[in-house]
ROSE-4610 file (N, C-alpha, C; in Angstrom, 1 decimal, always signed):
// ROSE-4610
residu = [X/X/X/X/X/X/X/X/X/X/X/X/X/X/X/X/X/X/X/X/X/X/X/X/X/X/X/X/X/X/X/X/X/X/X/X/X/X/X/X/X/X/X/X/X/X/X/X/X/X/X/X/X/X/X/X/X/X/X/X/X/X/X/X/X/X/X/X/X/X/X/X/X/X/X/X/X/X/X/X/X/X/X/X/X/X/X/X/X/X/X/X/X/X/X/X/X/X/X/X/X/X/X/X/X/X/X/X/X/X/X/X/X/X/X/X/X/X/X/X/X/X/X/X/X/X/X/X/X/X/X/X/X/X/X/X/X/X/X/X/X/X/X/X/X/X/X/X/X/X/X/X/X/X/X/X/X/X/X/X/X/X/X/X/X/X/X/X/X/X/X/X/X/X/X/X/X/X/X/X/X/X/X/X/X/X/X/X/X/X/X/X/X/X/X/X/X/X/X/X/X/X/X/X/X/X/X/X/X/X/X/X/X/X/X/X/X/X/X/X/X/X/X/X/X/X/X/X/X/X/X/X/X/X/X/X/X/X/X/X/X/X/X/X/X/X/X/X/X/X/X/X/X/X/X/X/X/X/X/X/X/X/X/X/X/X/X/X/X/X/X/X/X]
num = [1/1/1/2/2/2/3/3/3/4/4/4/5/5/5/6/6/6/7/7/7/8/8/8/9/9/9/10/10/10/11/11/11/12/12/12/13/13/13/14/14/14/15/15/15/16/16/16/17/17/17/18/18/18/19/19/19/20/20/20/21/21/21/22/22/22/23/23/23/24/24/24/25/25/25/26/26/26/27/27/27/28/28/28/29/29/29/30/30/30/31/31/31/32/32/32/33/33/33/34/34/34/35/35/35/36/36/36/37/37/37/38/38/38/39/39/39/40/40/40/41/41/41/42/42/42/43/43/43/44/44/44/45/45/45/46/46/46/47/47/47/48/48/48/49/49/49/50/50/50/51/51/51/52/52/52/53/53/53/54/54/54/55/55/55/56/56/56/57/57/57/58/58/58/59/59/59/60/60/60/61/61/61/62/62/62/63/63/63/64/64/64/65/65/65/66/66/66/67/67/67/68/68/68/69/69/69/70/70/70/71/71/71/72/72/72/73/73/73/74/74/74/75/75/75/76/76/76/77/77/77/78/78/78/79/79/79/80/80/80/81/81/81/82/82/82/83/83/83/84/84/84/85/85/85/86/86/86/87/87/87/88/88/88/89/89/89/90/90/90/91/91/91]
x = [+117.8/+117.1/+115.8/+114.6/+113.3/+113.0/+112.4/+111.8/+110.9/+110.9/+109.9/+108.7/+108.4/+107.2/+106.9/+106.0/+105.6/+104.7/+104.8/+103.9/+102.5/+101.9/+100.4/+100.1/+101.2/+101.0/+100.6/+99.8/+99.6/+100.3/+100.7/+101.5/+100.6/+100.9/+100.3/+101.9/+101.9/+102.8/+102.8/+103.7/+103.6/+104.7/+104.2/+105.0/+105.6/+106.8/+107.8/+108.3/+108.4/+108.8/+110.5/+110.8/+112.1/+112.4/+113.3/+113.8/+115.0/+115.0/+116.0/+116.9/+117.8/+118.6/+117.8/+117.7/+116.7/+115.3/+115.0/+113.3/+113.0/+111.8/+111.5/+110.9/+111.2/+110.6/+110.2/+109.5/+109.3/+110.1/+110.6/+111.5/+111.6/+112.3/+112.5/+113.8/+114.2/+115.7/+115.4/+116.4/+116.4/+116.1/+116.8/+116.6/+115.7/+114.9/+113.8/+112.4/+111.6/+110.4/+109.5/+108.5/+107.9/+108.5/+107.9/+108.4/+108.7/+109.7/+110.2/+110.1/+110.2/+110.0/+111.3/+112.3/+113.6/+113.8/+114.8/+115.3/+116.2/+116.2/+117.2/+118.4/+119.5/+120.8/+121.9/+121.7/+122.6/+122.1/+122.4/+121.9/+123.2/+123.0/+123.9/+123.4/+123.9/+123.8/+122.0/+121.4/+119.9/+119.2/+120.0/+119.3/+119.5/+119.2/+119.4/+119.8/+120.7/+121.2/+120.4/+119.5/+118.5/+118.9/+118.7/+118.9/+117.9/+117.6/+116.7/+117.1/+115.9/+116.3/+116.7/+116.6/+116.9/+118.4/+119.5/+120.8/+121.0/+120.3/+120.6/+120.1/+119.1/+118.5/+119.3/+119.8/+120.7/+120.1/+118.6/+117.9/+117.9/+118.5/+118.6/+119.8/+120.3/+121.2/+122.6/+122.9/+124.1/+124.0/+122.9/+122.8/+122.4/+121.8/+121.2/+121.5/+122.4/+122.7/+121.8/+122.1/+121.3/+119.8/+118.8/+117.4/+116.8/+115.7/+115.0/+114.0/+113.9/+112.8/+111.6/+110.5/+109.1/+108.3/+108.8/+108.0/+108.5/+108.2/+108.2/+107.0/+107.4/+106.2/+105.9/+104.8/+104.4/+103.7/+103.0/+102.6/+102.3/+102.2/+101.8/+100.7/+99.8/+98.4/+98.1/+97.2/+96.6/+95.6/+95.5/+94.3/+93.2/+92.0/+90.8/+90.3/+90.9/+90.3/+90.8/+91.9/+92.5/+91.6/+90.9/+90.0/+88.7/+88.4/+87.1/+85.8/+84.8/+83.4/+82.7/+82.2/+81.5/+80.0/+79.5/+78.1/+77.3/+76.1/+75.2/+74.6/+74.4/+74.1/+73.0/+72.7/+71.5/+70.5/+69.1/+68.1/+67.3]
y = [+22.7/+23.2/+23.2/+23.5/+23.1/+24.4/+24.2/+25.3/+26.1/+27.5/+28.3/+28.3/+28.2/+27.8/+26.6/+26.3/+24.9/+24.9/+23.8/+23.9/+23.9/+24.9/+25.0/+25.9/+26.7/+27.7/+29.1/+29.9/+31.1/+32.3/+33.3/+34.4/+35.9/+36.9/+38.1/+38.9/+39.7/+40.5/+41.9/+42.8/+44.2/+44.2/+44.9/+45.1/+46.3/+46.6/+47.7/+47.8/+49.1/+49.2/+48.9/+49.0/+48.6/+47.3/+46.8/+45.2/+45.1/+44.5/+44.2/+43.0/+42.8/+41.4/+40.7/+39.5/+38.6/+38.4/+39.4/+39.3/+38.0/+37.5/+36.6/+37.6/+37.3/+38.1/+37.5/+37.9/+37.5/+38.2/+37.4/+37.9/+37.0/+37.7/+37.1/+36.9/+35.9/+35.7/+35.8/+36.3/+36.3/+35.3/+34.1/+32.9/+31.9/+32.2/+31.2/+31.9/+31.3/+31.9/+31.6/+32.9/+32.9/+33.3/+33.5/+34.1/+33.1/+33.6/+32.7/+33.3/+32.5/+32.9/+32.4/+33.6/+33.4/+34.2/+34.2/+35.0/+35.9/+37.4/+38.4/+38.3/+38.2/+37.8/+38.9/+39.7/+40.7/+41.4/+43.3/+43.7/+43.6/+43.7/+43.6/+44.6/+45.8/+46.8/+47.2/+47.1/+47.3/+46.0/+44.7/+43.5/+42.8/+41.7/+41.0/+39.7/+39.3/+37.9/+37.2/+36.1/+35.6/+34.0/+33.7/+32.1/+31.3/+29.9/+29.4/+29.0/+28.8/+28.4/+27.1/+26.2/+24.7/+24.9/+24.9/+24.8/+23.8/+22.8/+21.6/+22.1/+22.9/+23.5/+24.6/+24.4/+25.7/+26.1/+26.1/+26.8/+28.3/+28.8/+30.3/+31.0/+32.2/+33.2/+32.3/+31.0/+30.4/+29.7/+29.7/+29.1/+30.2/+31.0/+32.0/+33.6/+33.7/+35.0/+36.1/+37.5/+38.0/+38.4/+38.6/+38.8/+40.0/+40.3/+41.4/+41.0/+42.0/+41.6/+42.6/+41.9/+42.5/+42.9/+42.4/+42.4/+41.8/+42.1/+41.4/+40.9/+39.5/+38.8/+39.1/+39.6/+40.0/+39.0/+38.0/+36.8/+35.5/+34.5/+33.1/+32.8/+31.9/+31.5/+30.2/+29.4/+28.4/+28.7/+28.6/+28.9/+28.3/+28.9/+28.4/+27.0/+26.8/+25.6/+24.3/+24.6/+23.6/+23.0/+24.1/+23.7/+22.8/+22.9/+22.1/+23.1/+22.7/+23.4/+23.6/+24.4/+24.3/+23.7/+23.0/+22.4/+23.0/+23.2/+23.7/+22.7/+23.4/+22.5/+21.8/+20.8/+20.3/+20.9/+20.9/+21.6/+20.9]
z = [+30.8/+31.1/+30.5/+31.2/+30.7/+29.9/+29.0/+28.2/+28.8/+28.8/+29.4/+28.8/+27.5/+26.7/+26.2/+26.2/+25.6/+24.3/+23.7/+22.5/+22.8/+22.1/+22.7/+24.0/+24.3/+25.1/+24.2/+24.7/+24.1/+24.8/+24.2/+24.8/+24.3/+25.3/+24.7/+24.9/+23.5/+23.2/+23.3/+23.6/+23.5/+22.4/+21.3/+19.9/+20.3/+19.9/+19.9/+21.6/+22.0/+23.3/+23.4/+24.7/+25.1/+25.2/+25.0/+25.1/+26.0/+27.1/+28.0/+27.7/+28.2/+28.2/+29.2/+28.8/+29.6/+29.4/+28.6/+28.2/+27.3/+27.4/+26.2/+25.1/+24.1/+22.8/+21.5/+20.8/+19.7/+18.6/+17.6/+16.7/+15.4/+14.3/+13.0/+12.8/+12.1/+11.6/+10.0/+9.4/+7.9/+7.1/+7.6/+6.7/+7.1/+8.2/+8.6/+8.5/+7.9/+7.8/+9.1/+9.4/+10.5/+11.7/+13.0/+14.0/+15.0/+16.0/+16.8/+18.2/+19.3/+20.9/+21.4/+21.8/+22.5/+23.4/+24.2/+25.1/+24.6/+24.8/+24.1/+25.2/+24.6/+25.5/+25.2/+24.1/+23.9/+22.7/+22.7/+21.4/+20.5/+19.2/+18.1/+17.1/+17.4/+16.4/+16.5/+15.6/+15.8/+15.9/+15.9/+16.2/+17.6/+17.7/+19.2/+18.9/+19.9/+19.8/+20.7/+20.0/+20.6/+21.0/+22.1/+22.4/+23.0/+22.8/+23.6/+24.9/+25.7/+27.2/+27.4/+26.4/+26.2/+25.8/+26.4/+25.8/+24.9/+24.6/+23.8/+22.6/+22.3/+21.1/+20.5/+19.3/+18.7/+17.6/+17.6/+16.4/+16.9/+17.0/+17.5/+16.9/+17.5/+16.9/+16.8/+17.6/+17.4/+15.9/+15.4/+13.9/+12.8/+13.3/+12.2/+12.5/+13.3/+13.6/+14.2/+14.4/+15.2/+14.3/+15.4/+14.8/+15.0/+14.2/+14.4/+15.3/+16.3/+17.5/+17.2/+17.3/+17.3/+18.2/+19.6/+20.6/+21.9/+23.1/+24.2/+24.9/+25.1/+25.7/+27.3/+27.5/+28.5/+29.6/+29.0/+29.8/+29.0/+29.5/+28.9/+29.5/+28.8/+29.3/+28.5/+29.0/+28.1/+27.4/+26.1/+25.3/+25.7/+25.7/+26.3/+25.4/+24.4/+23.5/+24.2/+25.0/+25.6/+26.9/+27.5/+28.5/+28.3/+27.2/+26.7/+26.8/+26.5/+26.4/+27.7/+28.2/+29.4/+28.9/+29.8/+29.4/+30.5/+30.1/+30.9/+32.1/+33.1/+34.5/+34.4/+34.7/+34.8/+35.6/+35.3/+36.3/+36.8]
């Protein structure tokens, strides 16, 4: 399965709020520094079981256990820096 997000994509995240099964979320694993973007599969107590959309990537809850979820991804967009600079039109 092709990943939903690709390297270089930017996302808008709503911190807090209600998380539902199937949502793409921003989370943290205890043993991994930084944030991860994964799909919420099921609640496990006050944490969530997160899995990658790519079934061959197992750098998710299958390896690290349940994660703390910080927010839900609302939308994905290409950052403006990838589009290049606008040049003034010739007069």
